[in-house]
C-alpha positions in Angstrom: 101.7 107.4 103.9 101.2 107.7 107.6 102.7 105.8 110.4 99.5 103.9 110.8 99.3 102.8 107.2 98.7 99.0 107.4 100.6 98.4 104.1 103.8 100.0 105.5 106.3 99.6 108.3 108.0 102.6 110.0 111.0 102.4 112.2 113.4 105.1 113.5 116.3 105.7 115.8 118.3 108.7 116.8 122.1 108.4 116.5 124.7 110.7 118.0 126.6 111.6 114.7 126.0 114.3 112.2 123.6 113.7 109.3 126.3 113.3 106.6 128.1 110.7 108.8 124.9 108.8 109.5 124.2 108.7 105.8 127.7 107.6 104.9 127.8 104.9 107.6 124.5 103.4 106.3 125.4 103.5 102.6 129.1 102.8 102.7 129.1 100.3 105.5 125.8 98.6 104.6 127.7 95.3 104.9 127.9 95.9 108.7 124.3 97.2 108.9 122.5 94.2 107.2 122.6 91.1 109.4 124.5 88.2 107.9 121.7 85.8 108.9 119.3 87.5 106.6 120.3 85.5 103.6 118.6 84.1 100.5 121.7 82.3 99.3 122.3 78.6 99.8 125.7 79.5 101.4 126.8 82.0 104.0 127.0 85.7 103.0 130.6 86.9 102.6 129.5 90.5 102.1 126.6 92.7 101.3 127.0 95.5 98.8 124.9 98.6 98.4 125.8 100.5 95.3 124.9 104.1 96.4 123.7 105.5 93.1 120.3 105.5 91.3 120.3 102.3 89.1 122.6 100.5 91.5 121.9 97.2 93.2 121.9 95.8 96.7 123.2 92.3 96.7 124.8 89.6 98.8 127.9 87.8 97.7 128.2 84.2 99.1 131.3 82.5 100.4 131.3 80.6 97.1 131.2 83.8 95.0 127.5 83.5 94.0 125.5 86.8 94.0 121.9 87.4 95.0 120.6 90.9 93.9 117.7 91.5 96.2 117.1 95.3 95.9 117.5 98.1 93.4 118.6 101.6 94.3 116.0 104.0 93.0 117.2 107.3 94.3 120.1 108.7 96.4 120.0 112.2 97.8 123.1 112.6 100.1 123.0 113.2 103.0 119.2 113.1 103.4 117.6 110.2 101.6 118.0 106.7 100.1 115.2 104.9 98.2 115.4 101.3 97.2 113.1 98.5 96.0 112.5 95.4 98.0 112.6 92.6 95.5 111.8 89.7 97.9 108.5 87.8 98.0 106.5 86.9 101.1 108.1 83.4 100.8 111.5 85.0 101.2 112.5 84.4 97.6 113.6 86.8 94.8 110.8 88.6 93.1 111.1 88.9 89.4 107.9 90.8 88.7 108.9 94.4 89.5 105.3 95.4 89.9 105.2 93.1 93.0 107.9 94.8 94.9 107.8 97.3 97.7 109.9 100.3 98.5 112.2 101.2 101.4 112.9 104.9 102.0 115.6 105.8 104.5 115.6 109.4 105.6 118.4 111.0 107.6 117.1 114.1 109.5 119.6 116.4 111.2 118.3 117.1 114.7 121.5 119.1 115.6 125.1 119.3 114.4 125.8 116.0 116.3 122.5 114.1 116.2 120.5 112.5 113.4 117.2 110.7 113.3 117.2 107.8 110.9 113.8 106.8 109.6 113.0 103.7 107.6 109.7 103.7 105.8 109.0 100.3 104.1 105.9 100.9 102.1 103.5 99.3 99.5 103.9 95.9 101.1 100.5 94.9 99.7 102.1 95.0 96.2 103.7 91.6 97.1 100.3 89.9 96.8 99.1 86.9 98.8 100.7 86.6 102.2 101.8 90.2 102.4 100.3 90.7 105.9 102.5 88.0 107.5 105.4 89.3 105.4 104.8 92.7 107.0 105.3 91.3 110.4 108.6 89.8 109.4 109.8 93.0 107.9 108.7 94.9 111.0 110.8 92.6 113.2 113.8 92.9 110.8 114.3 96.6 110.4 115.1 97.3 114.1 118.1 94.9 113.8 119.4 96.9 110.9 119.0 100.1 112.9 120.7 98.6 116.0 123.6 97.6 113.8 123.8 101.2 112.5 123.7 102.5 116.1 126.7 100.2 116.9 128.6 101.7 114.0 127.9 105.3 115.1 129.1 104.5 118.6 132.3 103.0 117.2 132.7 106.0 114.8 132.2 108.4 117.6 134.8 106.8 119.9 
């Protein structure tokens, strides 16, 4: 995959924390990374959980206790890499056909002892089928919000 792959989205930021801390903030504080307004539930999101192990899930718990599992954790390689599925359709509904899901790889690359580049590669968007091109645009607009939230956590963690 290259940055110019039309079936993928690539976003990255540099944060002023060590690699292990960036990884921990993203995985352990994912509830603060994922925007609350990104929600497939019929009620507000109470919390978002990322289970940081292969075979785990990413899910939202609603204020009424309902759960929406919208991703599966495929691989975890602390402090360098997280790979998860994206089980959401172009209509922003849960995808039940696992062959029609894309992948999100998050890499944490140490630039120095105190600086890390965080790269998000959301790939294979064409697997979602009809409407994936417009879906790609929505995904491309969403990941910078996740990364900005992560940056906010790193600033607070560094203070």
